[in-house]
Phi, psi and omega in degrees: 000130179274329179299139174080345178267135182280126177254140178281147184289162181282191181282140178287162186299331180293341184262008187243139182239152171293137176105343183298143185229149172228127174241125178225149186240128182234128177259134180272115186250158175307321186298323177301308179300317180297315176308307183295316184293323175295313183294321183261353187056027178275111187256025182299126182293340179290341183263341183231339181259109186299319182294313181301309186303328184289343179265002180255181179289339182280341175068342179205161182302140183251167181267131180298138182294331176293333176295314177295321178291334174294325176298318182290313181299321179296321178296325175291325181286332181277313199236310190230095007268352175122189184302140182093356177268165186213126177284117179255344181207147178212138176229100181239139181238144179238075188298337180222148178291155173254130179264156177303141178076012178285154173250122184243130173257122184261134176232117178251129183228130178287117180250348179207144172232117183252087186299324186292334181238012176056051177222148172238146172258127183244126175282136180237134174217128178237143179227157180265185183301332180271011182061027177269138180288125180246344173210141183212142174153205182221151165234150169251129191230140170267112173292159184302141174221092183269126179287133178265090181273159179299329185265001183296323176289325186281345181275347183297338182270004181255000000 
């Protein structure tokens, strides 16, 4: 459980370099789709109904793009730069649909480090099993910046 557990902040901007990469592979399972649909109350038949989707150009249910965006945001929170970071801008394109049960490989690469504004720009590219690009674009992330306040040590006990 993450709530109540003290987590170490991710890397500060001074510790991040252009060219750093993160590769992660995610298989889209029913449980993931059901959690998303339950959380958002999104009942788009294109996401859940096989009979409806079979009558569309997609031919089968697709994964909501915002759910894929969530995987990218989660990767920044967990790994690059890590806990305490925050996505403030995103420019993502979804040239091909992602279908249920797909395995997607995400590549995140730092392409710019803006020390003066404490931001990094990360190039995003995701491919499906056929190595086709399903997501491309960039995100701007603020790495963690913990203020060293006089009271920061005394609050550790609370």
